[in-house]
C-alpha positions as a Markdown table, in Angstrom:
| # | Residue | x | y | z |
|---|---|---|---|---|
| 1 | Unk | 0.0 | 0.0 | 0.0 |
| 2 | Unk | 1.0 | 3.6 | -0.4 |
| 3 | Unk | 2.6 | 5.2 | 2.6 |
| 4 | Unk | 0.4 | 7.0 | 5.1 |
| 5 | Unk | 0.8 | 10.4 | 6.7 |
| 6 | Unk | 0.2 | 11.3 | 10.3 |
| 7 | Unk | -2.8 | 13.5 | 11.0 |
| 8 | Unk | -1.7 | 17.1 | 11.6 |
| 9 | Unk | -2.4 | 19.1 | 14.7 |
| 10 | Unk | -4.5 | 18.0 | 17.7 |
| 11 | Unk | -7.2 | 15.9 | 16.0 |
| 12 | Unk | -10.2 | 14.3 | 17.7 |
| 13 | Unk | -9.4 | 10.9 | 16.3 |
| 14 | Unk | -12.1 | 9.2 | 18.4 |
| 15 | Unk | -14.7 | 11.0 | 16.2 |
| 16 | Unk | -13.1 | 9.9 | 13.0 |
| 17 | Unk | -12.1 | 6.8 | 11.2 |
| 18 | Unk | -9.2 | 5.7 | 9.0 |
| 19 | Unk | -9.9 | 5.1 | 5.3 |
| 20 | Unk | -8.2 | 2.0 | 3.8 |
| 21 | Unk | -8.3 | 1.1 | 0.1 |
| 22 | Unk | -6.8 | -2.2 | -0.9 |
| 23 | Unk | -6.3 | -3.0 | -4.6 |
| 24 | Unk | -9.4 | -1.0 | -5.6 |
| 25 | Unk | -10.4 | -1.2 | -9.2 |
| 26 | Unk | -13.4 | 0.2 | -11.0 |
| 27 | Unk | -14.2 | -0.9 | -14.6 |
| 28 | Unk | -17.3 | 0.5 | -16.2 |
| 29 | Unk | -19.4 | -1.2 | -18.9 |
| 30 | Unk | -17.5 | -1.4 | -22.1 |
| 31 | Unk | -14.2 | -2.0 | -20.3 |
| 32 | Unk | -13.3 | 1.6 | -19.4 |
| 33 | Unk | -11.0 | 1.3 | -16.4 |
| 34 | Unk | -11.5 | 4.4 | -14.2 |
| 35 | Unk | -9.5 | 3.3 | -11.2 |
| 36 | Unk | -6.7 | 0.8 | -11.4 |
| 37 | Unk | -5.5 | -1.2 | -8.4 |
| 38 | Unk | -5.4 | 1.7 | -5.9 |
| 39 | Unk | -4.1 | 1.0 | -2.4 |
| 40 | Unk | -3.7 | 3.7 | 0.2 |
| 41 | Unk | -4.2 | 4.2 | 3.9 |
| 42 | Unk | -5.5 | 7.6 | 5.2 |
| 43 | Unk | -5.1 | 7.9 | 9.0 |
| 44 | Unk | -8.0 | 8.8 | 11.2 |
| 45 | Unk | -8.3 | 12.6 | 11.4 |
| 46 | Unk | -6.1 | 13.3 | 8.4 |
| 47 | Unk | -6.9 | 15.6 | 5.5 |
| 48 | Unk | -6.0 | 13.9 | 2.2 |
| 49 | Unk | -6.0 | 15.7 | -1.2 |
| 50 | Unk | -6.4 | 13.7 | -4.4 |
| 51 | Unk | -4.7 | 15.6 | -7.3 |
| 52 | Unk | -4.2 | 14.9 | -10.9 |
| 53 | Unk | -5.4 | 15.9 | -14.4 |
| 54 | Unk | -9.0 | 15.5 | -15.7 |
| 55 | Unk | -9.8 | 11.9 | -16.1 |
| 56 | Unk | -7.3 | 10.7 | -13.5 |
| 57 | Unk | -10.0 | 8.9 | -11.5 |
| 58 | Unk | -10.3 | 11.3 | -8.5 |
| 59 | Unk | -14.1 | 11.7 | -8.6 |
| 60 | Unk | -14.6 | 8.0 | -9.2 |
| 61 | Unk | -12.4 | 7.2 | -6.2 |
| 62 | Unk | -14.5 | 9.5 | -4.0 |
| 63 | Unk | -17.7 | 7.8 | -5.1 |
| 64 | Unk | -16.2 | 4.4 | -4.3 |
| 65 | Unk | -15.2 | 5.6 | -0.8 |
| 66 | Unk | -18.7 | 7.0 | -0.2 |
| 67 | Unk | -20.3 | 3.7 | -1.4 |
| 68 | Unk | -22.1 | 5.6 | -4.2 |
| 69 | Unk | -20.7 | 3.0 | -6.5 |
| 70 | Unk | -19.3 | -0.6 | -5.8 |
| 71 | Unk | -15.7 | -1.4 | -6.7 |
| 72 | Unk | -15.2 | -4.0 | -9.4 |
| 73 | Unk | -12.4 | -5.4 | -7.3 |
| 74 | Unk | -10.6 | -4.7 | -4.0 |
| 75 | Unk | -11.8 | -3.4 | -0.7 |
| 76 | Unk | -12.8 | 0.0 | 0.7 |
| 77 | Unk | -13.1 | 0.4 | 4.5 |
| 78 | Unk | -13.9 | 3.4 | 6.7 |
| 79 | Unk | -13.0 | 2.4 | 10.2 |
| 80 | Unk | -14.5 | -1.1 | 10.6 |
| 81 | Unk | -17.1 | -0.6 | 7.9 |
| 82 | Unk | -16.4 | -2.4 | 4.7 |
| 83 | Unk | -18.1 | -0.8 | 1.6 |
| 84 | Unk | -19.6 | -4.1 | 0.6 |
| 85 | Unk | -21.8 | -4.1 | 3.7 |
| 86 | Unk | -22.9 | -0.4 | 3.5 |
| 87 | Unk | -26.3 | 0.8 | 2.5 |
| 88 | Unk | -26.3 | 3.7 | 0.0 |
| 89 | Unk | -26.4 | 7.0 | 1.8 |
| 90 | Unk | -25.1 | 5.9 | 5.1 |
| 91 | Unk | -23.9 | 9.4 | 6.0 |
| 92 | Unk | -23.1 | 8.7 | 9.6 |
| 93 | Unk | -20.1 | 6.8 | 8.4 |
| 94 | Unk | -19.0 | 8.8 | 5.4 |
| 95 | Unk | -20.6 | 11.7 | 3.5 |
| 96 | Unk | -19.8 | 12.9 | 0.0 |
| 97 | Unk | -20.5 | 16.7 | 0.2 |
| 98 | Unk | -22.6 | 17.9 | -2.8 |
| 99 | Unk | -24.4 | 21.2 | -3.0 |
| 100 | Unk | -26.8 | 19.6 | -5.5 |
| 101 | Unk | -28.1 | 17.3 | -2.8 |
| 102 | Unk | -29.6 | 20.3 | -0.9 |
| 103 | Unk | -33.4 | 20.1 | -0.9 |
| 104 | Unk | -34.6 | 22.9 | -3.1 |
| 105 | Unk | -37.9 | 23.2 | -1.2 |
| 106 | Unk | -36.3 | 23.8 | 2.2 |
| 107 | Unk | -34.4 | 26.8 | 3.4 |
| 108 | Unk | -30.7 | 26.5 | 4.3 |
| 109 | Unk | -31.4 | 26.1 | 8.0 |
| 110 | Unk | -33.8 | 23.2 | 7.4 |
| 111 | Unk | -31.4 | 21.6 | 5.0 |
| 112 | Unk | -28.6 | 21.9 | 7.6 |
| 113 | Unk | -30.5 | 20.6 | 10.6 |
| 114 | Unk | -32.3 | 17.8 | 8.7 |
| 115 | Unk | -31.2 | 14.4 | 9.7 |
| 116 | Unk | -29.7 | 15.4 | 13.1 |
| 117 | Unk | -32.7 | 14.1 | 15.0 |
| 118 | Unk | -32.1 | 10.6 | 13.7 |
| 119 | Unk | -28.6 | 10.8 | 15.1 |
| 120 | Unk | -30.1 | 10.9 | 18.6 |
| 121 | Unk | -29.5 | 14.6 | 19.2 |
| 122 | Unk | -31.9 | 16.7 | 21.2 |
| 123 | Unk | -33.4 | 19.9 | 19.9 |
| 124 | Unk | -30.8 | 22.1 | 21.7 |
| 125 | Unk | -28.0 | 19.9 | 20.5 |
| 126 | Unk | -29.3 | 20.0 | 16.9 |
| 127 | Unk | -29.6 | 23.8 | 17.0 |
| 128 | Unk | -26.1 | 24.3 | 18.6 |
| 129 | Unk | -24.5 | 22.0 | 16.0 |
| 130 | Unk | -26.2 | 23.7 | 13.1 |
| 131 | Unk | -25.5 | 27.2 | 14.4 |
| 132 | Unk | -21.8 | 26.4 | 14.9 |
| 133 | Unk | -21.5 | 25.1 | 11.3 |
| 134 | Unk | -23.5 | 28.1 | 9.9 |
| 135 | Unk | -21.3 | 30.6 | 11.7 |
| 136 | Unk | -18.1 | 28.9 | 10.5 |
| 137 | Unk | -19.4 | 29.1 | 6.9 |
| 138 | Unk | -20.6 | 32.8 | 7.4 |
| 139 | Unk | -24.2 | 31.8 | 6.5 |
| 140 | Unk | -26.0 | 33.7 | 9.3 |
| 141 | Unk | -27.9 | 36.1 | 7.1 |
| 142 | Unk | -28.8 | 33.4 | 4.5 |
| 143 | Unk | -30.4 | 30.6 | 6.6 |
| 144 | Unk | -33.9 | 31.6 | 5.8 |
| 145 | Unk | -33.3 | 31.5 | 2.0 |
| 146 | Unk | -33.7 | 28.4 | -0.3 |
| 147 | Unk | -30.8 | 27.0 | -2.3 |
| 148 | Unk | -32.2 | 28.4 | -5.5 |
| 149 | Unk | -32.1 | 32.0 | -4.2 |
| 150 | Unk | -28.4 | 31.9 | -3.2 |
| 151 | Unk | -25.2 | 31.8 | -5.2 |
| 152 | Unk | -23.4 | 28.6 | -6.1 |
| 153 | Unk | -20.7 | 29.5 | -3.6 |
| 154 | Unk | -23.2 | 30.1 | -0.8 |
| 155 | Unk | -24.9 | 26.8 | -1.7 |
| 156 | Unk | -21.5 | 25.1 | -1.5 |
| 157 | Unk | -20.9 | 26.6 | 1.9 |
| 158 | Unk | -24.3 | 25.4 | 3.1 |
| 159 | Unk | -23.5 | 21.9 | 2.0 |
| 160 | Unk | -20.2 | 21.9 | 3.7 |
| 161 | Unk | -21.7 | 23.3 | 6.9 |
| 162 | Unk | -24.5 | 20.7 | 6.9 |
| 163 | Unk | -21.9 | 17.9 | 6.5 |
| 164 | Unk | -19.9 | 19.1 | 9.5 |
| 165 | Unk | -23.1 | 19.6 | 11.6 |
| 166 | Unk | -23.9 | 15.9 | 10.9 |
| 167 | Unk | -20.4 | 14.9 | 12.2 |
| 168 | Unk | -19.8 | 11.7 | 10.1 |
| 169 | Unk | -16.6 | 9.9 | 10.6 |
| 170 | Unk | -15.3 | 10.8 | 7.2 |
| 171 | Unk | -16.1 | 13.7 | 4.8 |
| 172 | Unk | -15.4 | 13.7 | 1.0 |
| 173 | Unk | -15.3 | 16.9 | -1.1 |
| 174 | Unk | -15.3 | 16.9 | -5.0 |
| 175 | Unk | -14.0 | 20.3 | -6.2 |
| 176 | Unk | -15.8 | 22.3 | -3.5 |
| 177 | Unk | -14.3 | 25.6 | -4.6 |
| 178 | Unk | -15.1 | 25.3 | -8.3 |
| 179 | Unk | -16.6 | 28.5 | -9.7 |
| 180 | Unk | -15.6 | 30.7 | -6.8 |
| 181 | Unk | -13.7 | 34.0 | -7.2 |
| 182 | Unk | -10.2 | 34.0 | -5.6 |
| 183 | Unk | -11.2 | 35.9 | -2.5 |
| 184 | Unk | -14.2 | 33.6 | -1.8 |
| 185 | Unk | -12.0 | 30.6 | -2.6 |
| 186 | Unk | -9.4 | 31.5 | 0.0 |
| 187 | Unk | -12.1 | 32.3 | 2.6 |
| 188 | Unk | -13.9 | 29.0 | 2.1 |
| 189 | Unk | -10.6 | 27.1 | 2.1 |
| 190 | Unk | -9.6 | 28.5 | 5.5 |
| 191 | Unk | -13.1 | 27.8 | 6.9 |
| 192 | Unk | -13.0 | 24.2 | 5.6 |
| 193 | Unk | -9.6 | 23.6 | 7.2 |
| 194 | Unk | -10.7 | 25.1 | 10.5 |
| 195 | Unk | -13.9 | 23.1 | 10.6 |
| 196 | Unk | -12.0 | 19.9 | 9.7 |
| 197 | Unk | -9.4 | 20.5 | 12.4 |
| 198 | Unk | -11.9 | 21.3 | 15.1 |
| 199 | Unk | -14.2 | 18.3 | 14.2 |
| 200 | Unk | -11.4 | 15.8 | 13.8 |
| 201 | Unk | -13.2 | 14.2 | 10.9 |
| 202 | Unk | -11.1 | 12.3 | 8.3 |
| 203 | Unk | -11.4 | 14.3 | 5.1 |
| 204 | Unk | -10.6 | 13.7 | 1.4 |
| 205 | Unk | -10.8 | 16.4 | -1.3 |
| 206 | Unk | -10.5 | 15.9 | -5.0 |
| 207 | Unk | -9.1 | 19.0 | -6.7 |
| 208 | Unk | -7.4 | 20.2 | -9.8 |
| 209 | Unk | -5.9 | 23.1 | -7.8 |
| 210 | Unk | -2.4 | 22.3 | -6.4 |
| 211 | Unk | -2.6 | 25.4 | -4.2 |
| 212 | Unk | -5.7 | 24.1 | -2.5 |
| 213 | Unk | -4.2 | 20.6 | -2.1 |
| 214 | Unk | -0.9 | 21.9 | -0.6 |
| 215 | Unk | -2.7 | 24.3 | 1.8 |
| 216 | Unk | -5.2 | 21.8 | 3.1 |
| 217 | Unk | -3.7 | 18.4 | 3.1 |
| 218 | Unk | -1.6 | 16.3 | 5.5 |
| 219 | Unk | -1.4 | 13.6 | 2.7 |
| 220 | Unk | -1.3 | 14.3 | -1.0 |
| 221 | Unk | -2.2 | 11.4 | -3.3 |
| 222 | Unk | -1.3 | 12.0 | -7.0 |
| 223 | Unk | -3.4 | 10.1 | -9.6 |
| 224 | Unk | -3.0 | 9.7 | -13.3 |
| 225 | Unk | -5.1 | 7.6 | -15.7 |
| 226 | Unk | -6.8 | 5.8 | -12.8 |
| 227 | Unk | -3.5 | 4.9 | -11.1 |
| 228 | Unk | -2.1 | 6.2 | -7.8 |
| 229 | Unk | 1.4 | 7.3 | -8.8 |
| 230 | Unk | 2.6 | 8.9 | -5.5 |
| 231 | Unk | 1.4 | 9.6 | -2.0 |
| 232 | Unk | 3.1 | 11.5 | 0.8 |
| 233 | Unk | 3.2 | 14.8 | 2.7 |
| 234 | Unk | 3.1 | 18.0 | 0.6 |
| 235 | Unk | 6.8 | 18.5 | 1.0 |
| 236 | Unk | 7.6 | 15.0 | -0.1 |
| 237 | Unk | 5.4 | 14.9 | -3.1 |
| 238 | Unk | 5.8 | 18.5 | -4.4 |
| 239 | Unk | 9.2 | 19.4 | -2.8 |
| 240 | Unk | 11.0 | 16.2 | -3.7 |
| 241 | Unk | 8.8 | 14.3 | -6.3 |
| 242 | Unk | 9.8 | 10.7 | -6.4 |
| 243 | Unk | 9.6 | 10.4 | -10.2 |
| 244 | Unk | 9.7 | 12.7 | -13.2 |
| 245 | Unk | 6.1 | 11.6 | -14.0 |
| 246 | Unk | 4.9 | 13.0 | -10.6 |
| 247 | Unk | 7.0 | 16.2 | -11.1 |
| 248 | Unk | 5.3 | 16.9 | -14.4 |
| 249 | Unk | 1.8 | 16.3 | -13.0 |
| 250 | Unk | 2.1 | 18.9 | -10.3 |
| 251 | Unk | 2.2 | 22.6 | -10.8 |
| 252 | Unk | 0.9 | 25.2 | -13.3 |
| 253 | Unk | 3.1 | 25.5 | -15.3 |
| 254 | Unk | 4.6 | 22.1 | -14.3 |
| 255 | Unk | 8.2 | 21.4 | -13.6 |
| 256 | Unk | 10.6 | 22.0 | -16.5 |
| 257 | Unk | 12.5 | 18.8 | -17.4 |
| 258 | Unk | 15.6 | 18.8 | -19.7 |
| 259 | Unk | 17.6 | 15.7 | -20.8 |
| 260 | Unk | 21.2 | 16.4 | -19.8 |
| 261 | Unk | 24.6 | 14.9 | -20.0 |
| 262 | Unk | 26.7 | 15.1 | -16.8 |
| 263 | Unk | 30.5 | 15.4 | -16.7 |
| 264 | Unk | 33.3 | 17.1 | -14.8 |
| 265 | Unk | 32.3 | 20.5 | -16.3 |
| 266 | Unk | 28.7 | 20.3 | -15.2 |
| 267 | Unk | 25.5 | 19.6 | -17.2 |
| 268 | Unk | 24.8 | 20.2 | -20.8 |
| 269 | Unk | 22.2 | 19.3 | -23.4 |
| 270 | Unk | 22.9 | 16.9 | -26.2 |
| 271 | Unk | 23.5 | 19.8 | -28.6 |
| 272 | Unk | 26.3 | 21.1 | -26.4 |
| 273 | Unk | 24.4 | 23.9 | -24.7 |
| 274 | Unk | 26.1 | 24.3 | -21.3 |
| 275 | Unk | 23.9 | 24.7 | -18.2 |
| 276 | Unk | 26.5 | 24.8 | -15.5 |
| 277 | Unk | 25.4 | 22.8 | -12.5 |
| 278 | Unk | 29.0 | 21.9 | -11.4 |
| 279 | Unk | 27.8 | 21.4 | -7.8 |
| 280 | Unk | 25.1 | 19.0 | -9.0 |
| 281 | Unk | 26.9 | 15.6 | -9.1 |
| 282 | Unk | 25.4 | 12.4 | -10.3 |
| 283 | Unk | 27.0 | 9.0 | -11.1 |
| 284 | Unk | 24.8 | 8.8 | -14.2 |
| 285 | Unk | 26.2 | 10.1 | -17.5 |
| 286 | Unk | 22.7 | 10.8 | -18.8 |
| 287 | Unk | 19.9 | 12.1 | -16.6 |
| 288 | Unk | 16.9 | 14.4 | -16.6 |
| 289 | Unk | 17.2 | 17.8 | -14.9 |
| 290 | Unk | 14.1 | 19.3 | -13.3 |
| 291 | Unk | 13.5 | 22.8 | -12.0 |
| 292 | Unk | 10.1 | 24.3 | -11.2 |
| 293 | Unk | 9.1 | 27.6 | -12.9 |
| 294 | Unk | 8.8 | 29.5 | -9.6 |
| 295 | Unk | 12.4 | 28.5 | -8.7 |
| 296 | Unk | 13.9 | 30.2 | -11.7 |
| 297 | Unk | 15.2 | 33.8 | -11.6 |
| 298 | Unk | 16.8 | 36.3 | -14.0 |
| 299 | Unk | 20.5 | 35.7 | -13.7 |
| 300 | Unk | 22.9 | 38.7 | -13.5 |
| 301 | Unk | 24.2 | 41.3 | -11.2 |
| 302 | Unk | 22.4 | 41.4 | -7.9 |
| 303 | Unk | 20.8 | 38.0 | -8.4 |
| 304 | Unk | 21.4 | 35.0 | -6.2 |
| 305 | Unk | 24.3 | 32.7 | -7.0 |
| 306 | Unk | 23.1 | 30.2 | -9.6 |
| 307 | Unk | 24.1 | 26.5 | -9.6 |
| 308 | Unk | 22.7 | 26.2 | -13.2 |
| 309 | Unk | 22.0 | 28.7 | -15.9 |
| 310 | Unk | 19.3 | 28.1 | -18.6 |
| 311 | Unk | 20.0 | 30.2 | -21.7 |
| 312 | Unk | 16.4 | 30.8 | -22.9 |
| 313 | Unk | 15.1 | 32.0 | -26.2 |
| 314 | Unk | 12.0 | 33.9 | -25.2 |
| 315 | Unk | 8.7 | 33.1 | -27.0 |
| 316 | Unk | 6.1 | 34.7 | -24.9 |
| 317 | Unk | 5.9 | 37.0 | -21.8 |
| 318 | Unk | 2.7 | 37.4 | -19.7 |
| 319 | Unk | 2.1 | 39.7 | -16.8 |
| 320 | Unk | 0.1 | 37.9 | -14.1 |
| 321 | Unk | -0.4 | 40.4 | -11.2 |
| 322 | Unk | 2.7 | 40.4 | -9.1 |
| 323 | Unk | 4.4 | 37.8 | -11.3 |
| 324 | Unk | 5.6 | 37.5 | -14.8 |
| 325 | Unk | 5.3 | 34.3 | -16.8 |
| 326 | Unk | 8.0 | 33.7 | -19.3 |
| 327 | Unk | 7.8 | 30.9 | -21.9 |
| 328 | Unk | 10.6 | 30.0 | -24.2 |
| 329 | Unk | 13.1 | 27.3 | -25.2 |
| 330 | Unk | 16.5 | 26.0 | -24.1 |
| 331 | Unk | 17.8 | 24.4 | -27.3 |
| 332 | Unk | 14.8 | 22.4 | -28.6 |
| 333 | Unk | 13.1 | 22.0 | -25.2 |
| 334 | Unk | 10.3 | 24.2 | -23.8 |
| 335 | Unk | 10.8 | 26.0 | -20.5 |
| 336 | Unk | 8.5 | 28.1 | -18.4 |
| 337 | Unk | 9.4 | 30.5 | -15.6 |
| 338 | Unk | 7.2 | 32.2 | -13.0 |
| 339 | Unk | 9.1 | 35.2 | -11.7 |
| 340 | Unk | 8.2 | 37.7 | -9.1 |
| 341 | Unk | 8.0 | 41.3 | -10.4 |
| 342 | Unk | 8.4 | 42.8 | -13.9 |
| 343 | Unk | 10.7 | 41.0 | -16.3 |
| 344 | Unk | 12.1 | 42.9 | -19.3 |
| 345 | Unk | 12.4 | 40.2 | -21.9 |
| 346 | Unk | 11.9 | 40.9 | -25.6 |
| 347 | Unk | 10.1 | 38.2 | -27.5 |
| 348 | Unk | 12.5 | 36.1 | -29.6 |
| 349 | Unk | 15.4 | 37.5 | -27.6 |
| 350 | Unk | 17.7 | 35.8 | -25.1 |
| 351 | Unk | 17.2 | 35.6 | -21.3 |
| 352 | Unk | 19.5 | 33.9 | -18.9 |
| 353 | Unk | 17.6 | 32.2 | -16.1 |
| 354 | Unk | 19.3 | 30.8 | -13.0 |
| 355 | Unk | 18.4 | 28.3 | -10.3 |
| 356 | Unk | 19.9 | 27.6 | -6.9 |
| 357 | Unk | 21.4 | 24.2 | -6.2 |
| 358 | Unk | 18.6 | 23.2 | -3.8 |
| 359 | Unk | 16.0 | 23.9 | -6.5 |
| 360 | Unk | 17.5 | 21.4 | -8.9 |
| 361 | Unk | 16.1 | 17.9 | -9.2 |
| 362 | Unk | 17.8 | 15.0 | -11.0 |
| 363 | Unk | 15.9 | 11.9 | -12.4 |
| 364 | Unk | 17.1 | 8.7 | -14.1 |
| 365 | Unk | 17.1 | 9.1 | -17.8 |
| 366 | Unk | 15.4 | 5.8 | -18.5 |
| 367 | Unk | 13.2 | 5.0 | -15.4 |
| 368 | Unk | 12.4 | 8.5 | -14.4 |
| 369 | Unk | 13.1 | 7.7 | -10.7 |
| 370 | Unk | 14.6 | 10.4 | -8.6 |
| 371 | Unk | 18.4 | 10.2 | -8.3 |
């Protein structure tokens, strides 16, 4: 199984359950394999983020954990509850949060409080739990309104608040911030993290946004084409990706990867373009050099000392608020840089970009494994 991560902070693990997937596969009619032999353990009280491109299998995996669908093979467990024995909609065990599941004929308060009586809570306890969740989601002035009369972001906050009021042992979120403007996104992300920490529930979020994943998660699980290709802490998966495949799946733009030859004078491309990197030693003659766009800077006077220099031929420059995105090529290979501030770089002109030694990643030329 993929490695696990310890739950961060002081979690109320007694109110949560671990999630264990063992060799889980989902094949749809016609032979489409949406999930392929996925095994992972998510500790009780942890926050796990599923990341990967569209079609990676993230949403399918959430539905399998929630018992919305049955796996073709393998086992899904939340605590001591195996998915094969669950009844559909057993939200006291695990709940897949979905704003579309709000009853359109009830106001937000009634939607959020619904179901708490069946959990054995008295009236005061039901009201207290609902009010706490509503306050955390900043819904106080909206509780009398129906889902159809609020924005999509407000409906998403109501669905999240309802889920936490119900206090299941595990909570699942499928792109909960989709369609929100940046300010609302950050606000809801902070509220979600705070509620999850306070409740102690085990949580799994599927997201395309790496920023959301790194900000929320104790454990990041990277998926591609139905496979689990890596799992670990954010620092392990993003900071030191185990393979070049994982490095390329994470980030926007993703990590730059250049095939290099290593010798006593440093690193160079096959066409002889010298990159420096004399302090980056590898026993392999051929390797793949990786550097993330945000770790590149314009080399020159006043810049940090560079362990490697990329001589870029600029193709496009984009201003993105406080950053500048530079796209170009080093030899025949595309390179992207995300640089703080304004960069004066003429299109079709040269630009020397540097990287510190600690920002350079080396991968095996054939297997793609980290060196």
